[in-house]
C-alpha positions as a Markdown table, in Angstrom:
| # | Residue | x | y | z |
|---|---|---|---|---|
| 1 | Met | 13.8 | 18.5 | -38.3 |
| 2 | Asn | 13.9 | 18.6 | -42.6 |
| 3 | Asp | 16.1 | 16.1 | -42.7 |
| 4 | Leu | 14.2 | 13.8 | -40.6 |
| 5 | Ile | 11.4 | 14.1 | -42.7 |
| 6 | Leu | 13.3 | 14.1 | -46.0 |
| 7 | Leu | 14.9 | 10.9 | -44.5 |
| 8 | Ala | 11.8 | 9.4 | -43.5 |
| 9 | Ala | 10.3 | 10.2 | -47.1 |
| 10 | Leu | 12.6 | 7.6 | -48.2 |
| 11 | Leu | 11.3 | 4.6 | -46.2 |
| 12 | Asp | 9.3 | 3.8 | -48.4 |
| 13 | Gly | 11.4 | 3.6 | -51.0 |
| 14 | Pro | 12.7 | 5.3 | -54.1 |
| 15 | Gln | 11.6 | 8.4 | -54.9 |
| 16 | His | 12.4 | 11.2 | -56.9 |
| 17 | Gly | 13.5 | 14.9 | -56.0 |
| 18 | Trp | 10.3 | 16.2 | -57.3 |
| 19 | Ala | 8.0 | 13.4 | -55.4 |
| 20 | Leu | 10.2 | 13.9 | -52.2 |
| 21 | Lys | 9.6 | 17.6 | -52.3 |
| 22 | Lys | 5.8 | 17.3 | -52.6 |
| 23 | Leu | 5.8 | 14.0 | -50.0 |
| 24 | Ala | 8.3 | 15.8 | -47.8 |
| 25 | Gly | 5.4 | 18.7 | -47.4 |
| 26 | Leu | 2.8 | 16.6 | -47.3 |
| 27 | Leu | 4.6 | 15.0 | -44.0 |
| 28 | Ser | 5.8 | 18.7 | -42.3 |
| 29 | Gly | 2.1 | 19.7 | -43.3 |
| 30 | Ser | 3.7 | 23.4 | -44.3 |
| 31 | Gly | 3.4 | 22.9 | -48.3 |
| 32 | Asp | 5.7 | 21.5 | -50.6 |
| 33 | Met | 9.6 | 21.6 | -49.1 |
| 34 | His | 11.5 | 24.3 | -51.2 |
| 35 | Asn | 14.0 | 23.3 | -54.1 |
| 36 | Asn | 16.7 | 25.4 | -52.2 |
| 37 | Leu | 15.9 | 23.6 | -49.0 |
| 38 | Val | 15.4 | 19.5 | -50.6 |
| 39 | Tyr | 18.1 | 19.4 | -52.7 |
| 40 | Pro | 21.1 | 20.9 | -50.8 |
| 41 | Leu | 20.2 | 18.0 | -48.3 |
| 42 | Leu | 19.8 | 15.2 | -51.1 |
| 43 | Lys | 23.7 | 16.3 | -52.1 |
| 44 | Lys | 24.7 | 16.1 | -48.6 |
| 45 | Phe | 23.1 | 13.0 | -47.7 |
| 46 | Val | 24.3 | 11.3 | -50.9 |
| 47 | Gly | 28.2 | 12.8 | -49.4 |
| 48 | Glu | 27.3 | 11.0 | -46.1 |
| 49 | Gly | 26.3 | 7.7 | -47.6 |
| 50 | Trp | 23.2 | 7.8 | -46.2 |
| 51 | Val | 21.1 | 8.3 | -49.7 |
| 52 | Arg | 21.8 | 6.4 | -53.0 |
| 53 | Arg | 21.4 | 8.7 | -56.1 |
| 54 | Arg | 20.9 | 7.4 | -59.4 |
| 55 | Ser | 19.8 | 8.8 | -63.0 |
| 56 | Glu | 17.0 | 7.5 | -65.0 |
| 57 | Pro | 15.0 | 9.0 | -68.3 |
| 58 | Gly | 12.8 | 11.4 | -67.6 |
| 59 | Gln | 9.8 | 13.1 | -69.6 |
| 60 | Arg | 10.2 | 15.0 | -73.0 |
| 61 | Gly | 14.2 | 13.5 | -72.6 |
| 62 | Arg | 14.9 | 14.9 | -69.4 |
| 63 | Ile | 17.6 | 12.8 | -66.9 |
| 64 | Arg | 16.2 | 12.8 | -63.4 |
| 65 | Ser | 17.8 | 11.7 | -60.4 |
| 66 | Val | 16.6 | 9.0 | -58.0 |
| 67 | Tyr | 17.1 | 8.7 | -54.1 |
| 68 | Ser | 16.8 | 5.7 | -52.2 |
| 69 | Leu | 17.8 | 5.5 | -48.7 |
| 70 | Thr | 21.0 | 3.2 | -47.6 |
| 71 | Ser | 21.6 | 0.5 | -44.6 |
| 72 | Arg | 23.5 | 3.8 | -43.5 |
| 73 | Gly | 21.0 | 6.6 | -43.9 |
| 74 | His | 18.4 | 3.8 | -42.3 |
| 75 | Gln | 21.0 | 3.8 | -39.1 |
| 76 | Glu | 21.1 | 7.8 | -39.2 |
| 77 | Leu | 17.5 | 8.2 | -39.5 |
| 78 | His | 17.1 | 6.4 | -36.2 |
| 79 | Arg | 20.3 | 7.8 | -34.6 |
| 80 | Arg | 18.6 | 11.3 | -35.3 |
| 81 | Leu | 15.2 | 10.3 | -34.0 |
| 82 | Lys | 16.3 | 8.6 | -31.3 |
| 83 | Gln | 18.0 | 12.5 | -30.3 |
| 84 | Phe | 15.1 | 13.6 | -28.0 |
| 85 | Gly | 16.8 | 15.9 | -25.4 |
| 86 | Glu | 14.6 | 19.2 | -24.0 |
| 87 | Lys | 15.2 | 21.2 | -27.2 |
| 88 | Glu | 13.5 | 18.7 | -29.3 |
| 89 | Ala | 10.5 | 17.9 | -26.5 |
| 90 | Ser | 10.1 | 21.7 | -26.8 |
| 91 | Ser | 9.2 | 21.5 | -30.2 |
| 92 | Ser | 5.7 | 20.5 | -31.3 |
| 93 | Ser | 6.6 | 19.4 | -34.9 |
| 94 | Glu | 9.5 | 17.5 | -33.5 |
| 95 | Phe | 7.3 | 15.5 | -31.1 |
| 96 | Arg | 5.0 | 14.8 | -33.3 |
| 97 | Val | 7.4 | 13.8 | -36.1 |
| 98 | Arg | 9.1 | 11.3 | -34.2 |
| 99 | Val | 5.3 | 10.0 | -32.6 |
| 100 | Gly | 4.6 | 9.7 | -36.8 |
| 101 | Leu | 7.3 | 7.3 | -37.1 |
| 102 | Phe | 7.2 | 5.1 | -33.8 |
| 103 | Ser | 6.5 | 2.2 | -36.2 |
| 104 | Ile | 10.5 | 1.9 | -36.8 |
| 105 | Leu | 11.2 | 2.8 | -33.4 |
| 106 | Asp | 11.7 | 0.4 | -30.1 |
| 107 | Ala | 9.8 | 0.5 | -27.1 |
| 108 | Gln | 12.4 | 2.2 | -25.2 |
| 109 | Thr | 12.8 | 4.8 | -27.6 |
| 110 | Arg | 9.0 | 5.8 | -28.0 |
| 111 | Ser | 8.5 | 5.5 | -23.6 |
| 112 | Gln | 11.6 | 8.0 | -23.7 |
| 113 | Ile | 10.4 | 10.6 | -26.3 |
| 114 | Leu | 6.9 | 10.2 | -24.5 |
| 115 | Ser | 8.5 | 10.7 | -20.9 |
| 116 | Glu | 10.2 | 13.5 | -22.4 |
| 117 | Arg | 7.7 | 16.1 | -23.9 |
| 118 | Asp | 5.3 | 15.1 | -21.0 |
| 119 | Arg | 8.3 | 16.4 | -18.8 |
| 120 | Trp | 9.0 | 19.6 | -20.8 |
| 121 | Leu | 4.6 | 19.9 | -21.1 |
| 122 | Ala | 3.9 | 19.3 | -17.0 |
| 123 | Gly | 6.8 | 22.1 | -16.8 |
| 124 | Arg | 5.2 | 24.8 | -19.4 |
| 125 | Gly | 2.0 | 24.0 | -17.3 |
| 126 | Asn | 3.2 | 24.6 | -14.2 |
| 127 | Arg | 5.2 | 28.1 | -15.6 |
| 128 | Leu | 1.6 | 28.8 | -17.0 |
| 129 | Leu | -0.3 | 28.5 | -14.2 |
| 130 | Ser | 2.3 | 31.0 | -12.4 |
| 131 | Val | 1.0 | 33.8 | -15.3 |
| 132 | Gln | -2.5 | 32.8 | -14.7 |
| 133 | Asn | -1.9 | 33.7 | -10.9 |
| 134 | Gly | -0.1 | 36.9 | -11.9 |
| 135 | Leu | -3.0 | 37.7 | -14.5 |
| 136 | Ala | -5.6 | 37.2 | -11.8 |
| 137 | Thr | -4.4 | 40.4 | -9.9 |
| 138 | Met | -5.0 | 42.4 | -13.4 |
| 139 | Asn | -8.2 | 44.3 | -14.2 |
| 140 | Asp | -8.6 | 44.2 | -17.9 |
| 141 | Gly | -6.3 | 40.6 | -18.4 |
| 142 | Glu | -9.3 | 39.0 | -19.8 |
| 143 | Trp | -7.7 | 38.5 | -23.2 |
| 144 | Gly | -4.7 | 37.0 | -21.4 |
| 145 | Lys | -6.5 | 35.1 | -19.2 |
| 146 | Arg | -8.5 | 33.7 | -21.9 |
| 147 | Val | -5.2 | 32.8 | -23.6 |
| 148 | Val | -3.8 | 30.8 | -20.8 |
| 149 | Arg | -6.6 | 29.2 | -20.0 |
| 150 | Phe | -6.7 | 27.8 | -23.8 |
| 151 | Leu | -2.7 | 26.8 | -23.2 |
| 152 | Leu | -3.1 | 24.8 | -20.6 |
| 153 | Glu | -6.2 | 22.9 | -22.1 |
| 154 | Glu | -4.3 | 22.5 | -24.5 |
| 155 | Ile | -1.1 | 21.3 | -22.2 |
| 156 | Arg | -3.9 | 18.5 | -20.8 |
| 157 | Leu | -5.2 | 17.7 | -23.6 |
| 158 | Glu | -1.5 | 16.8 | -25.2 |
| 159 | Arg | -0.5 | 15.2 | -21.6 |
| 160 | Lys | -3.8 | 12.8 | -22.1 |
| 161 | Trp | -2.9 | 12.0 | -25.7 |
| 162 | Ile | 0.0 | 11.1 | -24.6 |
| 163 | Arg | -0.6 | 8.5 | -22.0 |
| 164 | Ala | -2.6 | 7.1 | -24.4 |
| 165 | Leu | 0.1 | 6.4 | -26.5 |
| 166 | Gly | 2.5 | 5.5 | -23.7 |
| 167 | Lys | -0.3 | 2.6 | -23.1 |
| 168 | Gln | -0.8 | 1.8 | -27.2 |
| 169 | Ser | 3.4 | 2.0 | -27.7 |
| 170 | Thr | 4.1 | -0.9 | -25.2 |
| 171 | Ala | 2.2 | -3.4 | -27.7 |
| 172 | Leu | 4.0 | -1.9 | -31.1 |
| 173 | Thr | 6.9 | -3.5 | -32.3 |
| 174 | Pro | 8.9 | -2.3 | -34.9 |
| 175 | Asp | 8.4 | -2.0 | -38.2 |
| 176 | Arg | 10.7 | -5.0 | -39.6 |
| 177 | Lys | 10.3 | -3.7 | -43.0 |
| 178 | Ser | 12.1 | -0.8 | -42.1 |
| 179 | Glu | 14.8 | -2.6 | -40.2 |
| 180 | Arg | 16.0 | -4.9 | -42.8 |
| 181 | Arg | 16.7 | -1.7 | -45.0 |
């Protein structure tokens, strides 16, 4: 998922490494992305031809690297976003990253992502209902029951959100600016 976030951080144009790690951390919601993660990924992306690296003068006479997404990188980002099977559907983060990038995806891909996540949530809900039924027979299972009720409510709310996203998604067209890159 870090690779998706880092590639997506380049959608708005060239960035230097420091700004990328800040932006990628903001997008992931987990603070700055660590140098040991950002720079090896950028090196890989440059090697694959997905990102272009150029040097420019920085502060105090230093040289800094500026990275930009190539057309191949844009295609790779789209390819990776479209990969959304059961593994990705089971991850809230993987799902949310893709929803956050719905503006660059076509309606069919958006629909597939929403359907896969909804299907996974329905299965999880069924499994939790079985757990809830098992807890009903326990005398001291009150805290467990509270957790299961909370998780079931989370699922109900997310599935409601997915239905709303599905309605909004049909009216959304891919961002033409991102398609031209």
